[in-house]
C-alpha positions, 0 to 999 in steps of 0.5 A: 048571279052573285059571285064566288071570291076565294080570298087567299090569306087572313091578313088586313089585306085579304079580310078588308077584301071580304067585308067589302065583297060581302057587304055588295051582295059577292060570297067572299071566301077566305082561306088562311093556313095559319090563323087570321091576323097571325101574321104582320096584320096582328103585330104591326104598329097599327099606325095610319097617317092620311097625307105621309104619302104625298107625292107617292103612288100610293098617296091617293090610296092612304088618303081614302084608307084613313077615311074609311078607317074612320068610317069603318070604327062608326059604321063597325062600334070601334071594337080595335080601339080607333083613336086619334094621335099628336104624333111628336119626331125627336133622338136621344142618346143611350145615356143622354140626360140633358134636354129632354121633352118639354110638356111630356111628362112621360118622357126621361131626360134624355128625349128632345122633342124636335118638332110635331108631326101629325096631328089628330086630324092626319094621324090614329091608331088602331090595334091590328089584330083586333082590327083585322079579327074584326073585319073577319066577323062584320065580312061574316055577319054579311054572308062572307066565309073563313075556311081553315087551310093551305092553298097548294095550288088554282084549278083553272081552264085549259085556257088559264081562266081560274074555277078556284083553288086547290087546297093541300089536304086535296080539297076543292074551292069552286071560285068566280075570283080569286085574289092572292092576298098572303103579304110576304108569302104571297111569292109562293103564289108564283108557282102558279102565276106569271107574278112579281117576286114579293120578299118579306121583311123582318120587324121585332116589336114590344108591348108594355101595360102602360095603363093609362100613365101615357096620353095618345099620341106617337112618337118617332124617333132616333136614337144613338146606342152606347155603339154609335149604331142609330136605330129610329124607334117609333113608340105607340099608344094605345086605346087600350093601356099598352104601348107598341115600340119596334126599332131594330129590323132584319133580312132573316130567311121568310120561312116557308110557315107562318107559323114558325115567324121567330124573334133574331137573338137579341132583338129584343133584350136591344128594344128593350131596353131602348124603350126602357131609357125613354120614358119612366111609364115604360120602364117601369112598364111589365112586358106583354109580349114580345114579337117579330113579323114580315112586312110584305114589300116589291121591288121597287116599293109599290105594291100590287092590287089589281089584276093577273095579267093573263089569267082570267078570274085571277087578282093580287093585293100584296105588296104594303110594306109599312103602310098595310094596316093604314091602306087595306081598307081602301085597296079592299075597297078597291079590290071589290069595284075592279072583280065586280064592276070591272073598274074602280071609283075611288082609288086608281089602280094603273099604279099598282098594276102588277103587269108594270 
C-alpha cells in the first residue's frame, strides 16, 4: 500500500525528503506556511564540502551527501548552478594595503591567502533557492504534493500514533507518518511532541552581481575591522555571475512567522564595507539581495534525524546548522529509508537520534 507522508516544512531538508520518498513511490505532502526555500534554504551560501566534518558525528552524512549532490545535479539537469570550486583561507585588515593575494587578480592587496583548503574534488557550490525549489519540482513530477498552510498540531490515535496534521485553518491532512522539518521553527513542534529544543542562529548575507569577473573560488577569511573586532567572512562565487558573502551573525530572537525575519540594524552596511574592501570586482558590483536568515542549531550541535520516541509515525529532521544545504540530500535519503524500510542503508542515524 502506498504510504502518505506529511512533511512539515518546505526547506532543503523537507524537499529532499519529499524527493526521495516520491522516487520510491510514496505520496509525500509538503506543508509550507510561507514559501518553499523562503528561509535559510533560500538565503544560505550553498557551500558543499566533502571531508570538512571528519571526526564529527556528521562526517559520514556529509560524505554521502556530497556524493548525492553531484548525482542529483547530473540526474536533474543542474538547474541550480552546481559547480566545483577551489577554496582558500586567508586574512585581511581594514585599511591594509601590503602583501596581497598573488595569482588572484580579483582580490585587493588587503587580502593575504594563507593556503588552499579545498579543491574541485572536495568543495562545491549550489544556488540554494534554485536547489530547494528544483528538488520540490522534481518531487512533484514524481507524485509529491505541495500544500500552503500552517501546521497547528497533530492528529493522533488514543495510543499516540500519528494519523496526520491539523492546520490552523481547521483543515486536516491525513498521513501514515509525519516528518518535522521546519528548521529552527521545529521548536514549535515541542508543543505536540517530546522533542529536545532547537534554536535559531541569525546570519546576514549580501549577493553582488559581478558577472564573469570572479573565477570558481571560495574564500574563508579572518578580517580585522578598524575597531579591532575580528569577523570571519565567507565569499563564494556562483555559476550565475553573482557572489554571495556573509560575516555578521547574532542571537536575535526568532520570530514566530518566518516571513517576519529582518536584518539587524547596520549589519548589512557593515558587511558591505568589508566586502567592497576585499575585491575591486566586488567594489564596483551592484547588490542584488540583502538577506537575513536563521540557521537551526541544537544544544549539542548535532542534527536531530530520526523517529520520535513514544510517538509511532512521528519523525524529525532538523538542527543541521551551517551544513543544512550540504546534508539535505543524505538526510532526505536516510529519512526515506527509515520511514519506508524501517532502517537506513547508507548512513547510521544512531548519533542523530532525538532520543539522545
